[in-house]
PAVEX-143641 format. One record per residue (C-alpha): residue number from 1; residue in one letter; x, y, z. Coordinates in nm, 3 decimals. Layout:
N
num/residuo/X/Y/Z
NUM/A/X/Y/Z
...
***
This chain:
293
num/residuo/X/Y/Z
1/M/2.489/1.859/0.162
2/R/2.701/1.881/-0.151
3/Y/2.630/1.956/-0.516
4/A/2.708/1.625/-0.681
5/P/2.775/1.602/-1.056
6/F/2.460/1.554/-1.260
7/H/2.451/1.220/-1.441
8/P/2.200/0.978/-1.596
9/I/2.021/0.733/-1.367
10/K/1.893/0.395/-1.482
11/T/1.600/0.210/-1.328
12/P/1.444/-0.121/-1.436
13/R/1.225/0.043/-1.702
14/L/1.354/0.397/-1.734
15/I/1.654/0.613/-1.799
16/L/1.663/0.952/-1.632
17/R/1.887/1.168/-1.848
18/R/1.977/1.518/-1.954
19/L/1.722/1.686/-2.179
20/R/1.810/1.761/-2.540
21/M/1.654/1.962/-2.822
22/E/1.529/1.644/-2.990
23/D/1.287/1.612/-2.697
24/L/1.097/1.925/-2.803
25/P/0.790/1.752/-2.959
26/E/0.720/1.547/-2.644
27/Y/0.830/1.835/-2.416
28/N/0.551/2.040/-2.571
29/A/0.274/1.794/-2.655
30/S/0.293/1.558/-2.358
31/L/0.418/1.791/-2.085
32/F/0.423/2.170/-2.094
33/G/0.155/2.198/-2.361
34/S/-0.086/1.961/-2.187
35/E/-0.383/2.097/-1.994
36/D/-0.415/1.768/-1.806
37/V/-0.053/1.782/-1.684
38/S/-0.067/2.151/-1.589
39/R/-0.399/2.125/-1.402
40/Y/-0.235/2.084/-1.063
41/M/0.080/2.280/-1.143
42/L/0.135/2.652/-1.100
43/F/0.196/2.714/-1.472
44/D/-0.050/2.740/-1.759
45/P/-0.002/2.513/-2.060
46/H/0.226/2.650/-2.329
47/E/0.030/2.805/-2.612
48/S/0.285/2.734/-2.886
49/M/0.577/2.517/-2.982
50/E/0.793/2.830/-2.974
51/Q/0.711/2.887/-2.606
52/S/0.816/2.530/-2.530
53/R/1.131/2.575/-2.739
54/Q/1.235/2.877/-2.532
55/S/1.163/2.688/-2.211
56/L/1.368/2.389/-2.323
57/E/1.658/2.607/-2.439
58/G/1.658/2.780/-2.099
59/A/1.675/2.444/-1.924
60/L/1.965/2.329/-2.141
61/E/2.160/2.645/-2.055
62/R/2.106/2.587/-1.683
63/Y/2.285/2.252/-1.693
64/E/2.609/2.448/-1.730
65/S/2.572/2.592/-1.380
66/G/2.652/2.256/-1.221
67/R/2.361/2.303/-0.981
68/F/2.068/2.220/-1.205
69/Y/1.910/1.880/-1.148
70/R/1.641/1.818/-1.408
71/W/1.615/1.470/-1.551
72/G/1.414/1.385/-1.855
73/I/1.229/1.061/-1.789
74/A/1.252/0.826/-2.089
75/R/1.163/0.463/-2.139
76/K/1.460/0.239/-2.196
77/E/1.291/0.067/-2.488
78/D/1.273/0.376/-2.712
79/D/1.438/0.668/-2.523
80/V/1.127/0.881/-2.586
81/L/1.066/1.156/-2.329
82/I/0.763/1.076/-2.113
83/G/0.822/1.306/-1.816
84/L/1.047/1.529/-1.608
85/I/1.171/1.525/-1.250
86/D/1.372/1.797/-1.074
87/L/1.552/1.835/-0.744
88/L/1.529/2.200/-0.638
89/R/1.488/2.448/-0.352
90/F/1.815/2.347/-0.188
91/N/1.861/2.475/0.167
92/E/2.221/2.434/0.279
93/E/2.145/2.538/0.638
94/D/1.925/2.239/0.714
95/S/2.046/2.017/0.429
96/S/1.706/1.988/0.268
97/C/1.557/2.012/-0.078
98/S/1.235/1.952/-0.265
99/F/1.134/1.808/-0.600
100/V/0.878/1.845/-0.876
101/Y/0.781/1.594/-1.140
102/M/0.540/1.552/-1.428
103/I/0.444/1.256/-1.643
104/G/0.265/1.280/-1.977
105/K/-0.098/1.166/-1.958
106/P/-0.053/0.869/-2.197
107/H/0.190/0.723/-1.941
108/W/-0.015/0.771/-1.624
109/N/-0.099/0.482/-1.390
110/R/0.197/0.267/-1.494
111/G/0.421/0.333/-1.194
112/Y/0.670/0.545/-1.389
113/A/0.648/0.844/-1.152
114/T/0.712/0.627/-0.844
115/E/1.002/0.448/-1.014
116/A/1.165/0.777/-1.113
117/L/1.103/0.941/-0.776
118/K/1.260/0.656/-0.580
119/A/1.572/0.681/-0.797
120/V/1.603/1.057/-0.752
121/I/1.552/1.028/-0.375
122/R/1.841/0.779/-0.366
123/F/2.054/1.024/-0.565
124/A/1.973/1.305/-0.321
125/F/2.050/1.097/-0.013
126/E/2.352/0.902/-0.134
127/E/2.527/1.142/-0.370
128/M/2.422/1.484/-0.237
129/D/2.409/1.390/0.131
130/I/2.069/1.558/0.165
131/A/1.924/1.508/0.513
132/R/1.557/1.539/0.425
133/I/1.328/1.611/0.134
134/L/1.019/1.828/0.183
135/V/0.745/1.861/-0.076
136/D/0.375/1.930/-0.115
137/H/0.102/1.888/-0.372
138/M/-0.237/2.051/-0.425
139/S/-0.485/1.863/-0.210
140/E/-0.710/1.786/-0.507
141/N/-0.426/1.596/-0.675
142/G/-0.459/1.272/-0.483
143/G/-0.252/1.084/-0.740
144/S/0.062/1.273/-0.641
145/G/0.005/1.185/-0.278
146/A/-0.015/0.818/-0.373
147/V/0.315/0.843/-0.562
148/M/0.485/1.008/-0.265
149/R/0.361/0.746/-0.021
150/K/0.472/0.464/-0.251
151/A/0.815/0.627/-0.264
152/G/0.839/0.609/0.117
153/M/0.735/0.962/0.207
154/T/0.527/1.051/0.512
155/H/0.230/1.288/0.513
156/T/0.301/1.561/0.769
157/G/-0.004/1.786/0.744
158/T/-0.210/2.024/0.534
159/S/-0.133/2.388/0.447
160/Y/-0.464/2.561/0.394
161/G/-0.485/2.813/0.109
162/K/-0.115/2.782/0.032
163/Y/-0.139/2.825/-0.345
164/T/-0.340/3.055/-0.567
165/K/-0.405/2.993/-0.936
166/H/-0.630/3.210/-1.147
167/G/-0.760/3.374/-0.831
168/V/-0.857/3.044/-0.668
169/A/-0.690/2.931/-0.344
170/F/-0.578/2.571/-0.310
171/D/-0.479/2.372/-0.003
172/A/-0.160/2.169/-0.010
173/E/-0.067/1.832/0.141
174/N/0.282/1.823/0.292
175/Y/0.517/1.526/0.272
176/E/0.864/1.450/0.407
177/I/1.126/1.179/0.383
178/R/1.446/1.167/0.587
179/N/1.781/1.025/0.494
180/P/1.820/0.703/0.696
181/G/2.197/0.745/0.683
182/K/2.191/1.081/0.859
183/D/2.180/1.133/1.235
184/L/1.899/1.388/1.264
185/L/1.807/1.569/1.583
186/T/1.511/1.407/1.759
187/V/1.276/1.582/1.997
188/S/1.438/1.406/2.291
189/D/1.782/1.505/2.165
190/Y/1.668/1.866/2.153
191/Q/1.528/1.852/2.505
192/R/1.850/1.702/2.641
193/L/2.075/1.952/2.460
194/A/1.855/2.253/2.537
195/M/1.849/2.173/2.907
196/T/2.229/2.190/2.929
197/T/2.167/2.568/2.932
198/L/1.912/2.555/3.216
199/N/2.006/2.759/3.522
200/P/2.123/2.494/3.774
201/A/2.036/2.723/4.067
202/L/1.660/2.685/4.002
203/D/1.462/2.424/4.192
204/K/1.185/2.228/4.017
205/K/0.913/2.469/4.121
206/D/1.108/2.762/3.981
207/V/1.186/2.569/3.661
208/L/0.815/2.501/3.609
209/I/0.716/2.861/3.673
210/N/0.995/2.992/3.450
211/G/0.898/2.750/3.175
212/V/0.529/2.839/3.170
213/M/0.600/3.213/3.196
214/G/0.854/3.181/2.916
215/L/0.600/3.007/2.692
216/C/0.357/3.293/2.745
217/G/0.620/3.561/2.691
218/E/0.774/3.415/2.377
219/S/0.430/3.339/2.233
220/G/0.350/3.706/2.284
221/E/0.666/3.799/2.093
222/A/0.554/3.575/1.805
223/I/0.206/3.730/1.809
224/D/0.358/4.078/1.792
225/I/0.551/3.994/1.475
226/V/0.233/3.866/1.307
227/K/0.036/4.168/1.434
228/K/0.282/4.408/1.271
229/W/0.243/4.216/0.945
230/L/-0.138/4.203/0.957
231/A/-0.220/4.543/1.100
232/Q/0.078/4.775/1.051
233/G/0.197/4.710/0.697
234/H/0.527/4.545/0.792
235/E/0.686/4.268/0.588
236/L/0.642/3.935/0.762
237/D/0.979/3.880/0.933
238/K/1.000/3.503/0.894
239/E/1.356/3.484/1.024
240/K/1.267/3.664/1.347
241/L/0.949/3.461/1.383
242/A/1.151/3.140/1.345
243/K/1.381/3.254/1.627
244/E/1.081/3.316/1.852
245/L/0.955/2.966/1.771
246/G/1.295/2.836/1.877
247/D/1.262/3.020/2.208
248/I/0.914/2.873/2.253
249/A/1.064/2.527/2.195
250/W/1.323/2.594/2.467
251/Y/1.061/2.688/2.725
252/L/0.847/2.390/2.620
253/A/1.146/2.166/2.690
254/E/1.199/2.338/3.025
255/T/0.835/2.291/3.127
256/A/0.842/1.923/3.031
257/T/1.167/1.876/3.223
258/A/1.013/2.033/3.533
259/L/0.737/1.773/3.509
260/D/0.990/1.489/3.462
261/M/0.837/1.420/3.122
262/D/0.993/1.348/2.787
263/L/0.888/1.562/2.492
264/D/0.878/1.253/2.272
265/D/0.607/1.108/2.498
266/I/0.414/1.436/2.504
267/F/0.423/1.468/2.126
268/Q/0.325/1.104/2.073
269/A/0.030/1.139/2.313
270/N/-0.086/1.441/2.115
271/I/-0.061/1.253/1.784
272/D/-0.256/0.961/1.934
273/K/-0.529/1.201/2.046
274/L/-0.548/1.366/1.703
275/K/-0.564/1.031/1.522
276/K/-0.853/0.927/1.744
277/R/-1.030/1.258/1.694
278/Y/-0.969/1.283/1.319
279/P/-0.892/0.931/1.190
280/E/-0.927/1.039/0.825
281/G/-0.772/1.385/0.868
282/F/-0.941/1.708/0.978
283/D/-1.319/1.707/0.944
284/S/-1.526/2.012/1.034
285/E/-1.825/1.805/1.148
286/R/-1.609/1.601/1.383
287/S/-1.457/1.925/1.512
288/I/-1.799/2.080/1.582
289/H/-1.938/1.768/1.747
290/R/-1.622/1.623/1.901
291/E/-1.757/1.655/2.256
292/E/-2.032/1.413/2.152
293/M/-1.787/1.150/2.020
***
């Protein structure tokens, strides 16, 4: 990925541009001061114009860093601010980022969010060479999910209890979109590359035994990290846990190889089973009574 110069983006009905102090009335009244807009965000609505002024001034200062990507969403017809959209949470290691957007309530249900999001996704893929964009929204905010799907994103699962606001836990729906111009590692690619490090002296029986034993051993290592976090007061070592997950993936690839099976086929069969079991997503009743279905 690369940090491309920030610049305005035009769409059929909108101009995505740099914020300015003249936007303050709409920045406050329609966006950061609105209870409706903040309902599914992690901030509380601004209580005063001065609070919004400080927020806007802070944003304007951040443009000077060259790594701040916040566009004000304005209609072409009058250049009045109706929303915001940011690219953020850049991860250079896996060439990913996320985004956040908000649209003032008077402008909901007109397709503005989808139009702006599609333009920013193009900017991320074509000008920043981002490989994939990962994002989530509170599960109760179904409108955001609709916007993401219309923009070409894929729902990848639910994170239960991910966010807490005012002492209340909220689930989150996860979405992803990948850059079609990037050659990303597939599951089959991983299996093929991982198995170049397989001990060639092992026969198939030994490969199978080693694979299954390795899955058990590395899973135990992962459990130990979580146990230290839950029961012994350690910080959760996410980096070490990620490495153990990588080792689990290696032994999963080895086990599949011993069975002359492709991980792509194994994963697809699992997805097919889950779709049949939970066609509308997880349902506790279907889980309890799934043997009867």
